[in-house]
C-alpha positions as CSV (number, residue, x, y, z in Angstrom):
1,X,-27.0,-3.5,-15.7
2,X,-29.6,-2.3,-12.4
3,X,-28.0,0.1,-10.1
4,X,-30.5,-1.0,-7.2
5,X,-29.4,-4.6,-7.9
6,X,-25.3,-3.0,-7.4
7,X,-26.5,-1.6,-4.3
8,X,-28.4,-4.6,-2.6
9,X,-25.0,-6.3,-3.5
10,X,-22.7,-3.9,-1.7
11,X,-24.7,-3.5,1.1
12,X,-24.7,-7.6,1.7
13,X,-20.1,-6.9,2.1
14,X,-20.1,-8.7,-1.7
15,X,-17.7,-7.9,-3.9
16,X,-18.4,-5.7,-7.2
17,X,-16.6,-6.9,-10.2
18,X,-14.8,-4.4,-12.2
19,X,-17.9,-3.8,-14.5
20,X,-20.1,-3.1,-11.9
21,X,-18.1,-0.6,-10.1
22,X,-17.2,1.1,-14.3
23,X,-21.5,1.1,-14.3
24,X,-22.0,3.9,-11.3
25,X,-18.9,5.7,-11.7
26,X,-20.0,6.0,-15.6
27,X,-23.5,6.4,-14.9
28,X,-23.2,8.8,-12.3
29,X,-20.9,11.2,-13.9
30,X,-22.6,10.8,-17.2
31,X,-26.2,11.6,-14.9
32,X,-27.7,8.5,-15.3
33,X,-27.5,7.6,-12.0
34,X,-29.3,9.5,-9.3
35,X,-28.0,11.1,-6.0
36,X,-30.3,9.5,-4.3
37,X,-28.9,6.0,-5.7
38,X,-25.1,7.0,-5.4
39,X,-25.5,8.4,-1.8
40,X,-27.1,4.7,-1.6
41,X,-23.7,3.5,-2.5
42,X,-21.4,5.2,-0.9
43,X,-23.0,4.8,2.5
44,X,-22.9,0.9,1.6
45,X,-18.9,1.1,1.0
46,X,-18.4,3.1,3.6
47,X,-20.1,0.5,5.8
48,X,-18.9,-2.5,4.3
49,X,-15.4,-1.3,3.1
50,X,-14.0,-2.0,0.0
51,X,-11.2,-5.3,-1.0
52,X,-8.0,-3.6,-2.5
53,X,-9.2,-4.8,-6.0
54,X,-12.4,-3.1,-5.5
55,X,-10.6,0.2,-4.8
56,X,-8.4,0.0,-7.8
57,X,-11.0,-0.7,-9.9
58,X,-13.3,2.7,-8.0
59,X,-9.7,4.6,-8.6
60,X,-9.5,3.5,-12.2
61,X,-12.2,4.4,-13.2
62,X,-12.2,7.8,-11.7
63,X,-9.1,8.6,-13.7
64,X,-10.3,7.7,-16.3
65,X,-13.7,9.5,-16.4
66,X,-11.5,12.9,-17.5
67,X,-8.2,14.0,-19.3
68,X,-5.2,12.7,-19.0
69,X,-1.2,13.9,-18.6
70,X,1.5,13.0,-20.1
71,X,4.2,15.3,-19.4
72,X,6.5,13.1,-21.7
73,X,9.4,13.6,-19.1
74,X,10.6,12.4,-15.6
75,X,9.2,14.3,-12.4
76,X,7.8,13.7,-9.3
77,X,4.9,14.9,-7.1
78,X,3.9,14.9,-3.5
79,X,0.2,15.3,-2.3
80,X,-0.4,16.4,1.5
81,X,-3.6,14.6,3.5
82,X,-3.6,18.1,4.5
83,X,-2.6,19.7,7.9
84,X,-2.2,22.6,9.9
85,X,0.7,24.7,9.2
86,X,1.8,22.8,6.8
87,X,3.9,24.7,3.4
88,X,6.1,21.9,2.1
89,X,5.4,22.5,-1.4
90,X,6.4,25.8,-1.2
91,X,9.8,24.1,-0.1
92,X,10.8,21.9,-1.5
93,X,10.0,22.3,-5.2
94,X,12.1,24.9,-5.1
95,X,15.1,23.5,-3.7
96,X,14.3,20.4,-5.5
97,X,14.5,22.2,-9.1
98,X,18.1,23.7,-7.8
99,X,19.0,20.2,-7.4
100,X,18.2,19.3,-11.2
101,X,14.7,17.4,-9.9
102,X,11.8,18.3,-12.0
103,X,8.8,18.9,-9.6
104,X,4.9,18.9,-11.3
105,X,2.4,20.1,-8.8
106,X,-0.9,20.2,-9.2
107,X,-2.7,21.4,-5.2
108,X,-5.9,22.2,-4.4
109,X,-7.1,25.5,-2.5
110,X,-8.6,25.9,0.7
111,X,-8.5,22.7,2.8
112,X,-11.0,24.2,5.3
113,X,-9.8,26.0,8.5
114,X,-6.8,27.1,6.7
115,X,-5.8,27.5,2.6
116,X,-4.4,25.3,0.9
117,X,-1.7,25.2,-2.1
118,X,-2.6,28.0,-4.4
119,X,-4.2,30.3,-2.1
120,X,-1.0,30.4,-0.5
121,X,0.9,31.4,-3.8
122,X,-1.8,33.9,-4.6
123,X,-0.9,35.9,-1.6
124,X,2.4,36.9,-4.7
125,X,-0.5,39.1,-6.9
126,X,-1.1,37.7,-10.0
127,X,-0.1,34.1,-9.6
128,X,-1.8,32.6,-12.0
129,X,-2.5,28.6,-11.1
130,X,-4.5,28.0,-14.4
131,X,-2.2,27.0,-17.2
132,X,-3.0,24.8,-19.7
133,X,-1.1,22.1,-20.3
134,X,1.6,23.4,-22.8
135,X,2.6,26.4,-20.4
136,X,2.6,23.7,-17.0
137,X,5.0,22.1,-19.1
138,X,7.3,24.7,-20.4
139,X,7.5,26.5,-17.1
140,X,8.6,22.4,-16.0
141,X,10.9,22.0,-18.3
142,X,12.7,25.6,-18.5
143,X,12.6,26.4,-14.8
144,X,12.2,23.0,-13.4
145,X,9.3,23.3,-11.9
146,X,5.4,24.7,-12.1
147,X,2.5,24.6,-9.5
148,X,-0.8,24.7,-10.9
149,X,-4.4,23.6,-9.7
150,X,-6.1,20.8,-10.9
151,X,-7.6,21.1,-13.9
152,X,-11.9,20.9,-13.7
153,X,-11.1,18.0,-16.8
154,X,-9.2,16.1,-14.3
155,X,-11.2,12.8,-13.1
156,X,-13.8,14.9,-12.7
157,X,-16.1,11.9,-11.9
158,X,-14.1,12.0,-8.4
159,X,-14.6,15.6,-8.1
160,X,-19.0,15.4,-8.7
161,X,-18.4,11.9,-6.3
162,X,-16.7,14.0,-3.6
163,X,-19.1,16.8,-3.3
164,X,-21.8,13.9,-3.0
165,X,-19.4,12.6,-0.4
166,X,-19.4,16.2,1.6
167,X,-23.1,16.2,2.2
168,X,-23.7,12.1,3.1
169,X,-21.4,11.7,6.0
170,X,-19.6,8.8,4.0
171,X,-16.2,10.9,3.7
172,X,-14.2,9.1,6.0
173,X,-14.4,5.9,4.0
174,X,-11.1,4.7,3.5
175,X,-10.9,2.9,0.2
176,X,-12.8,6.1,-1.1
177,X,-10.2,8.5,0.2
178,X,-7.8,6.2,-1.0
179,X,-9.4,6.5,-4.4
180,X,-10.2,10.3,-4.4
181,X,-7.0,11.0,-4.1
182,X,-4.5,8.5,-6.3
183,X,-7.2,9.3,-8.8
184,X,-6.2,12.8,-9.7
185,X,-2.6,11.2,-8.8
186,X,-2.4,9.4,-11.4
187,X,-4.0,11.3,-13.9
188,X,-1.7,14.2,-13.4
189,X,1.4,13.1,-15.1
190,X,4.3,12.8,-12.6
191,X,5.8,9.2,-13.2
192,X,7.0,9.2,-8.7
193,X,4.8,10.0,-7.0
194,X,5.4,11.0,-2.5
195,X,2.5,10.8,0.4
196,X,2.3,12.8,3.1
197,X,-0.1,11.2,4.9
198,X,-0.9,12.8,8.2
199,X,-2.4,11.3,11.4
200,X,-3.7,13.1,14.7
201,X,-5.9,15.8,15.9
202,X,-4.9,18.2,13.6
203,X,-4.9,15.5,10.7
204,X,-8.2,14.0,9.2
205,X,-7.0,10.5,9.8
206,X,-6.6,10.5,13.9
207,X,-5.0,7.7,14.2
208,X,-1.6,6.2,13.6
209,X,-3.2,2.9,12.7
210,X,-5.7,4.7,10.1
211,X,-3.0,6.7,8.6
212,X,-0.6,3.8,8.1
213,X,-3.8,1.8,6.4
214,X,-4.6,4.4,3.8
215,X,-0.8,4.9,3.2
216,X,-0.7,1.2,2.5
217,X,-3.8,1.3,0.1
218,X,-2.6,4.5,-1.9
219,X,1.0,2.9,-2.7
220,X,-0.3,-0.7,-3.5
221,X,-2.7,1.3,-5.8
222,X,-0.5,3.8,-6.9
223,X,2.2,-0.1,-8.0
224,X,-1.0,-1.5,-9.8
225,X,-1.5,0.9,-12.6
226,X,2.2,1.3,-12.9
227,X,3.6,3.8,-10.9
228,X,6.2,4.7,-8.5
229,X,4.5,6.0,-5.4
230,X,5.8,5.8,-1.8
231,X,4.1,7.1,1.5
232,X,5.4,8.8,4.5
233,X,3.5,8.4,8.2
234,X,3.4,11.7,10.1
235,X,2.9,13.5,13.2
236,X,0.0,16.3,12.6
237,X,-0.6,16.6,16.7
238,X,1.6,19.6,17.0
239,X,1.3,22.5,13.9
240,X,4.5,22.2,11.8
241,X,5.4,25.6,12.4
242,X,4.6,29.0,14.1
243,X,1.9,30.6,11.4
244,X,-1.8,28.9,10.5
245,X,-3.1,31.1,7.5
246,X,-1.6,32.0,4.5
247,X,0.2,34.9,4.6
248,X,1.9,33.9,8.1
249,X,2.7,30.4,6.3
250,X,4.3,31.9,3.4
251,X,6.4,33.7,6.2
252,X,7.3,30.3,7.7
253,X,7.9,28.9,4.2
254,X,10.3,31.7,3.7
255,X,12.2,31.4,6.7
256,X,13.0,27.5,5.6
257,X,14.0,28.5,2.5
258,X,16.5,31.3,4.1
259,X,18.2,28.3,5.9
260,X,16.8,29.7,9.0
261,X,15.0,28.0,10.5
262,X,14.7,25.0,13.0
263,X,11.3,23.7,12.6
264,X,8.7,20.5,12.6
265,X,8.0,22.0,8.6
266,X,11.7,22.5,8.0
267,X,12.8,18.9,9.6
268,X,10.2,17.9,7.4
269,X,10.6,19.5,3.9
270,X,14.7,18.3,4.1
271,X,13.3,14.5,4.3
272,X,11.2,15.1,1.9
273,X,13.6,16.3,-0.4
274,X,16.1,14.1,0.4
275,X,14.2,10.9,-0.3
276,X,12.6,12.7,-3.6
277,X,15.8,13.1,-4.6
278,X,16.9,9.8,-4.2
279,X,14.2,8.3,-5.8
280,X,14.8,9.8,-8.6
281,X,18.3,10.0,-9.4
282,X,18.6,6.6,-8.0
283,X,21.8,7.8,-6.0
284,X,22.3,7.8,-2.4
285,X,24.3,11.3,-2.2
286,X,26.1,10.8,1.5
287,X,26.5,14.8,0.9
288,X,22.3,15.6,0.0
289,X,21.8,17.0,3.2
290,X,24.7,19.0,2.9
291,X,24.1,20.2,-0.3
292,X,20.4,21.1,1.1
293,X,21.1,23.1,3.8
294,X,23.8,25.2,0.8
295,X,21.2,26.1,-1.5
296,X,19.2,27.6,1.6
297,X,22.0,29.5,2.9
298,X,23.5,30.5,-0.8
299,X,19.8,32.1,-1.3
300,X,19.9,29.9,-4.4
301,X,16.3,28.1,-3.3
302,X,14.1,31.5,-2.5
303,X,15.7,32.5,-6.1
304,X,14.0,29.7,-7.6
305,X,11.5,30.2,-6.2
306,X,11.0,33.8,-6.9
307,X,11.5,32.5,-11.2
308,X,8.4,30.2,-10.6
309,X,6.4,32.5,-9.5
310,X,7.3,35.0,-12.0
311,X,7.2,32.8,-14.9
312,X,3.3,32.2,-13.2
313,X,3.0,35.6,-13.4
314,X,2.8,36.4,-10.0
315,X,5.1,39.6,-8.8
316,X,8.0,37.9,-6.9
317,X,9.1,40.6,-4.2
318,X,8.1,39.1,-1.6
319,X,10.6,36.2,-1.4
320,X,13.5,38.7,-0.5
321,X,11.6,40.7,1.0
322,X,9.5,38.9,3.5
323,X,8.8,42.2,5.5
324,X,6.5,43.4,3.1
325,X,3.7,40.8,3.2
326,X,0.5,42.6,3.8
327,X,-0.8,42.7,7.5
328,X,-4.4,42.2,9.0
329,X,-6.1,45.4,10.6
330,X,-6.0,44.2,14.0
331,X,-3.0,41.9,16.0
332,X,-4.6,40.4,19.1
333,X,-2.3,38.7,22.2
334,X,-3.3,36.1,23.7
335,X,-1.1,35.2,27.0
336,X,-0.3,32.5,29.3
337,X,-2.0,32.9,32.4
338,X,0.4,30.6,34.3
339,X,4.0,29.6,34.2
340,X,5.9,26.3,32.7
341,X,6.6,24.5,30.2
342,X,5.3,24.4,27.0
343,X,3.6,20.7,27.3
344,X,1.2,20.3,24.0
345,X,-0.1,23.3,21.0
346,X,-3.2,21.3,20.3
347,X,-3.1,21.6,16.3
348,X,-7.0,21.1,16.0
349,X,-8.1,23.5,18.9
350,X,-5.5,26.1,16.8
351,X,-7.3,25.2,13.4
352,X,-10.4,25.6,15.3
353,X,-9.6,29.3,16.2
354,X,-8.8,30.2,12.5
355,X,-11.6,28.4,11.1
356,X,-13.6,31.0,13.3
357,X,-12.0,33.8,11.4
358,X,-13.1,31.7,8.1
359,X,-16.2,32.3,9.3
360,X,-16.6,35.4,10.4
361,X,-16.4,37.0,6.6
362,X,-19.4,37.2,4.5
363,X,-18.2,35.3,1.4
364,X,-17.2,32.6,3.8
365,X,-13.2,32.3,3.1
366,X,-10.3,32.7,5.1
367,X,-8.9,36.3,4.2
368,X,-4.8,35.9,3.4
369,X,-3.2,37.7,6.3
370,X,-6.3,36.2,8.7
371,X,-4.3,34.0,10.8
372,X,-1.9,32.9,14.0
373,X,1.5,33.3,14.6
374,X,2.7,30.9,17.4
375,X,4.9,33.1,19.7
376,X,6.0,29.7,21.6
377,X,6.6,26.1,20.8
378,X,7.0,22.4,22.7
379,X,9.1,22.9,25.8
380,X,9.6,26.7,26.1
381,X,9.7,27.9,28.9
382,X,7.4,30.9,29.6
383,X,6.2,33.3,32.5
384,X,2.4,34.4,33.9
385,X,1.7,37.1,31.3
386,X,4.0,36.0,28.6
387,X,1.9,36.2,24.5
388,X,1.8,32.7,23.4
389,X,0.4,33.5,20.5
390,X,-1.1,36.6,18.0
391,X,-4.9,36.7,16.0
392,X,-4.4,38.7,12.9
393,X,-7.7,39.3,12.5
394,X,-9.7,42.5,10.0
395,X,-12.6,42.6,12.4
396,X,-12.1,42.2,16.5
397,X,-16.3,40.0,16.5
398,X,-15.9,37.2,18.0
399,X,-12.8,37.4,19.9
400,X,-14.1,36.5,23.4
401,X,-15.1,32.9,21.7
402,X,-11.7,32.5,19.8
403,X,-10.1,33.2,23.0
404,X,-12.1,30.7,25.3
405,X,-11.1,28.3,22.6
406,X,-7.2,29.1,22.5
407,X,-7.9,28.6,26.4
408,X,-7.6,24.5,25.8
409,X,-5.0,24.5,23.2
410,X,-2.0,25.4,25.1
411,X,-0.6,22.7,28.0
412,X,1.8,24.2,30.3
413,X,3.6,22.0,33.0
414,X,6.2,22.3,35.2
415,X,8.8,20.2,33.6
416,X,9.8,19.5,30.0
417,X,7.6,16.6,27.6
418,X,9.4,14.3,25.3
419,X,8.5,15.2,21.6
420,X,6.8,12.8,19.5
421,X,8.2,11.2,16.3
422,X,7.7,13.6,13.4
423,X,8.0,11.0,10.9
424,X,6.6,7.7,12.2
425,X,6.7,4.8,9.1
426,X,8.2,5.2,5.7
427,X,6.3,2.8,2.7
428,X,8.1,1.9,-0.2
């Protein structure tokens, strides 16, 4: 086969065979196909898309480009396409483990404007996310949940292709997104996978229509590969909770685990736990909601999280004593210039301010203590001069531009608003 011919075929929107897609993926992974050729191929796919069959072949080739994990036991996994104040993993894993549901989770790091799940877990100093498969399996069997970073040997072709997509404006192609996510999920060993596909200003997919298309495609790919895969399509126009940034988000997760929170994060986390519990056990338990509340209120959920953190070598002190979580050097107030009800809090604009905090650092990393803490939620009544949010920062450089950005993030009106549905669709 010749790469030129394959590029030309896709440039005219024609369907590629399994062998042609295998040639492209394996050739690029082995360095036999150049970045220039692969860039042309990715652009042709972005313009002309792929059939479901092509997307499955692409997924399977990337999955098989590295190691695959066989846990030997039934386990669940949850993947989010990324959101603002989204710490559901830290909540659902210990609760499900208390319900005797095994949670095998391979998570990522920075999501751009905030930290990934591993970054948040590393707030608990000493937490080791880079474990070998054997230790991962041991913790999973003995504790009931384990969260590790994705192995460098897991779908290596996807990692290499994604880096090129990031440089060539080919990230927002639905078949390329679907194959990237699913190649890693299908290689990671869980037998039941729930995808939380978000849409809105604070999500990668901006419209509900595109999110549903992506979710359906990923579920179909999973089923074609013999896995149980389901998807929630959820609204990400408003932050899920009040904290954005590693420490602030950990604090929110601990509030939910204590049973004290009524936030969107709490609502979504409980819905995910209930869904995965029923799929894992094949039991429709009418008392599951009450059981989840009892697990949180009794302290069992936090104890399970602490146990997992300790088995990973981390200091779990903060789980029981969140007041000891580290703090930023400065806390800057952003206040309302009017009175009324909070109609909207734009997730994207809040996230952009957190991105500014990240860019202020020499290493261009979001420090754990930096972030934003919202002081209001949708339909809160605020008065002129009342604090809308706090900026947690280690430097006062660039604060003026951040405060200007926040001006348009909060919409305040004289009347309350009708809140939009959080979980828009469940795809099975």
